[in-house]
C-alpha positions as YAML, in Angstrom:
chain: A
units: angstrom
residues:
- id: 1
  name: UNK
  ca: [0.24, 9.70, 17.05]
- id: 2
  name: UNK
  ca: [2.54, 12.45, 15.80]
- id: 3
  name: UNK
  ca: [4.92, 12.04, 18.73]
- id: 4
  name: UNK
  ca: [5.57, 8.32, 18.34]
- id: 5
  name: UNK
  ca: [7.28, 8.31, 14.96]
- id: 6
  name: UNK
  ca: [8.69, 10.48, 12.20]
- id: 7
  name: UNK
  ca: [6.24, 12.02, 9.75]
- id: 8
  name: UNK
  ca: [7.19, 13.26, 6.30]
- id: 9
  name: UNK
  ca: [5.57, 15.45, 3.67]
- id: 10
  name: UNK
  ca: [5.09, 14.22, 0.12]
- id: 11
  name: UNK
  ca: [7.90, 16.53, -1.01]
- id: 12
  name: UNK
  ca: [10.27, 15.07, 1.60]
- id: 13
  name: UNK
  ca: [9.41, 11.51, 0.58]
- id: 14
  name: UNK
  ca: [9.83, 12.37, -3.09]
- id: 15
  name: UNK
  ca: [13.26, 13.82, -2.35]
- id: 16
  name: UNK
  ca: [14.36, 10.86, -0.20]
- id: 17
  name: UNK
  ca: [13.03, 8.37, -2.76]
- id: 18
  name: UNK
  ca: [14.70, 10.19, -5.66]
- id: 19
  name: UNK
  ca: [11.46, 10.54, -7.58]
- id: 20
  name: UNK
  ca: [12.82, 13.29, -9.82]
- id: 21
  name: UNK
  ca: [11.92, 16.92, -10.28]
- id: 22
  name: UNK
  ca: [8.80, 16.69, -12.44]
- id: 23
  name: UNK
  ca: [5.87, 16.76, -9.97]
- id: 24
  name: UNK
  ca: [7.60, 14.55, -7.39]
- id: 25
  name: UNK
  ca: [4.79, 14.92, -4.86]
- id: 26
  name: UNK
  ca: [2.34, 13.62, -7.46]
- id: 27
  name: UNK
  ca: [3.75, 10.10, -7.16]
- id: 28
  name: UNK
  ca: [3.37, 10.13, -3.38]
- id: 29
  name: UNK
  ca: [-0.18, 11.48, -3.66]
- id: 30
  name: UNK
  ca: [-0.97, 8.74, -6.20]
- id: 31
  name: UNK
  ca: [0.26, 6.13, -3.69]
- id: 32
  name: UNK
  ca: [-2.21, 7.57, -1.20]
- id: 33
  name: UNK
  ca: [-5.07, 7.54, -3.72]
- id: 34
  name: UNK
  ca: [-4.23, 3.92, -4.58]
- id: 35
  name: UNK
  ca: [-4.41, 3.08, -0.85]
- id: 36
  name: UNK
  ca: [-0.77, 1.97, -0.71]
- id: 37
  name: UNK
  ca: [-0.11, 4.45, 2.10]
- id: 38
  name: UNK
  ca: [-2.06, 6.86, 4.27]
- id: 39
  name: UNK
  ca: [-1.52, 10.39, 5.48]
- id: 40
  name: UNK
  ca: [-2.79, 12.62, 8.24]
- id: 41
  name: UNK
  ca: [-3.73, 16.14, 7.27]
- id: 42
  name: UNK
  ca: [-2.39, 18.67, 9.76]
- id: 43
  name: UNK
  ca: [-2.82, 22.39, 9.12]
- id: 44
  name: UNK
  ca: [-3.54, 21.83, 5.44]
- id: 45
  name: UNK
  ca: [-0.52, 19.59, 4.85]
- id: 46
  name: UNK
  ca: [-0.51, 15.80, 4.36]
- id: 47
  name: UNK
  ca: [1.97, 13.98, 6.61]
- id: 48
  name: UNK
  ca: [2.97, 10.38, 5.93]
- id: 49
  name: UNK
  ca: [4.33, 8.05, 8.63]
- id: 50
  name: UNK
  ca: [7.91, 7.03, 7.96]
- id: 51
  name: UNK
  ca: [7.20, 3.49, 9.21]
- id: 52
  name: UNK
  ca: [4.84, 3.05, 6.23]
- id: 53
  name: UNK
  ca: [7.81, 3.30, 3.86]
- id: 54
  name: UNK
  ca: [10.45, 0.73, 3.03]
- id: 55
  name: UNK
  ca: [14.20, 1.36, 3.00]
- id: 56
  name: UNK
  ca: [13.91, 2.96, -0.47]
- id: 57
  name: UNK
  ca: [11.14, 5.31, 0.75]
- id: 58
  name: UNK
  ca: [8.49, 3.49, -1.27]
- id: 59
  name: UNK
  ca: [5.24, 2.23, 0.33]
- id: 60
  name: UNK
  ca: [5.85, -0.80, 2.52]
- id: 61
  name: UNK
  ca: [3.77, -3.55, 0.85]
- id: 62
  name: UNK
  ca: [2.15, -4.52, 4.15]
- id: 63
  name: UNK
  ca: [0.55, -1.10, 4.53]
- id: 64
  name: UNK
  ca: [-1.75, -1.68, 1.56]
- id: 65
  name: UNK
  ca: [-2.74, -5.05, 3.02]
- id: 66
  name: UNK
  ca: [-3.58, -3.47, 6.37]
- id: 67
  name: UNK
  ca: [-5.60, -0.75, 4.64]
- id: 68
  name: UNK
  ca: [-7.41, -3.46, 2.63]
- id: 69
  name: UNK
  ca: [-8.16, -5.39, 5.83]
- id: 70
  name: UNK
  ca: [-9.64, -2.24, 7.41]
- id: 71
  name: UNK
  ca: [-11.24, -0.54, 4.39]
- id: 72
  name: UNK
  ca: [-13.66, 1.69, 6.26]
- id: 73
  name: UNK
  ca: [-11.05, 3.14, 8.59]
- id: 74
  name: UNK
  ca: [-10.01, 6.75, 8.16]
- id: 75
  name: UNK
  ca: [-6.32, 7.70, 8.26]
- id: 76
  name: UNK
  ca: [-6.59, 8.94, 11.86]
- id: 77
  name: UNK
  ca: [-7.88, 5.59, 13.06]
- id: 78
  name: UNK
  ca: [-5.21, 3.70, 11.11]
- id: 79
  name: UNK
  ca: [-2.49, 5.90, 12.60]
- id: 80
  name: UNK
  ca: [-3.89, 5.33, 16.09]
- id: 81
  name: UNK
  ca: [-3.97, 1.57, 15.54]
- id: 82
  name: UNK
  ca: [-0.35, 1.51, 14.34]
- id: 83
  name: UNK
  ca: [0.64, 3.54, 17.42]
- id: 84
  name: UNK
  ca: [-1.34, 1.54, 20.01]
- id: 85
  name: UNK
  ca: [0.10, -1.42, 21.86]
- id: 86
  name: UNK
  ca: [-1.52, -4.65, 20.67]
- id: 87
  name: UNK
  ca: [-2.10, -7.76, 22.74]
- id: 88
  name: UNK
  ca: [-2.09, -9.71, 19.46]
- id: 89
  name: UNK
  ca: [1.47, -8.49, 18.91]
- id: 90
  name: UNK
  ca: [2.70, -9.28, 22.40]
- id: 91
  name: UNK
  ca: [2.16, -5.76, 23.68]
- id: 92
  name: UNK
  ca: [4.13, -4.15, 20.87]
- id: 93
  name: UNK
  ca: [2.86, -1.44, 18.54]
- id: 94
  name: UNK
  ca: [2.11, -2.52, 14.95]
- id: 95
  name: UNK
  ca: [4.49, 0.17, 13.67]
- id: 96
  name: UNK
  ca: [7.28, -1.38, 15.77]
- id: 97
  name: UNK
  ca: [6.67, -4.90, 14.43]
- id: 98
  name: UNK
  ca: [6.15, -3.88, 10.80]
- id: 99
  name: UNK
  ca: [9.83, -3.70, 9.85]
- id: 100
  name: UNK
  ca: [10.75, -7.19, 11.07]
- id: 101
  name: UNK
  ca: [7.50, -9.18, 10.95]
- id: 102
  name: UNK
  ca: [5.01, -7.63, 8.53]
- id: 103
  name: UNK
  ca: [2.88, -10.82, 8.24]
- id: 104
  name: UNK
  ca: [2.09, -10.60, 11.97]
- id: 105
  name: UNK
  ca: [0.94, -7.00, 11.54]
- id: 106
  name: UNK
  ca: [-1.28, -7.93, 8.59]
- id: 107
  name: UNK
  ca: [-2.74, -10.84, 10.58]
- id: 108
  name: UNK
  ca: [-3.39, -8.52, 13.53]
- id: 109
  name: UNK
  ca: [-5.28, -6.11, 11.27]
- id: 110
  name: UNK
  ca: [-7.30, -8.99, 9.83]
- id: 111
  name: UNK
  ca: [-8.19, -10.12, 13.37]
- id: 112
  name: UNK
  ca: [-9.40, -6.62, 14.21]
- id: 113
  name: UNK
  ca: [-11.55, -6.62, 11.08]
- id: 114
  name: UNK
  ca: [-13.05, -10.02, 11.93]
- id: 115
  name: UNK
  ca: [-13.77, -8.91, 15.49]
- id: 116
  name: UNK
  ca: [-15.50, -5.77, 14.25]
- id: 117
  name: UNK
  ca: [-17.54, -7.74, 11.74]
- id: 118
  name: UNK
  ca: [-18.56, -10.18, 14.47]
- id: 119
  name: UNK
  ca: [-19.52, -7.40, 16.88]
- id: 120
  name: UNK
  ca: [-20.96, -5.33, 14.10]
...
């Protein structure tokens, strides 16, 4: 999942988003705590997928909706889902579709949740 897309630290996001100098990483960490975005921890450092951010380097609104649709999923599973080709999305990866058709990605996540509940 690390090879498929760019990953950023909280400090990098804070810098790109212009969050200021007073505890800039705190805002990014708060986004994670509020389940607006997710991160993978690698060697003691949180890494956030760039596709989960909008053009202003703020959380893409659809990410929170995907996380809400799949509430029990850990960050690693979410990252794998975003990276995996989806038959629901015509063989494209959710991260590839997110930028131009976020509602389809949200619907795909909701379908996964319903399938898991049904098979549960």
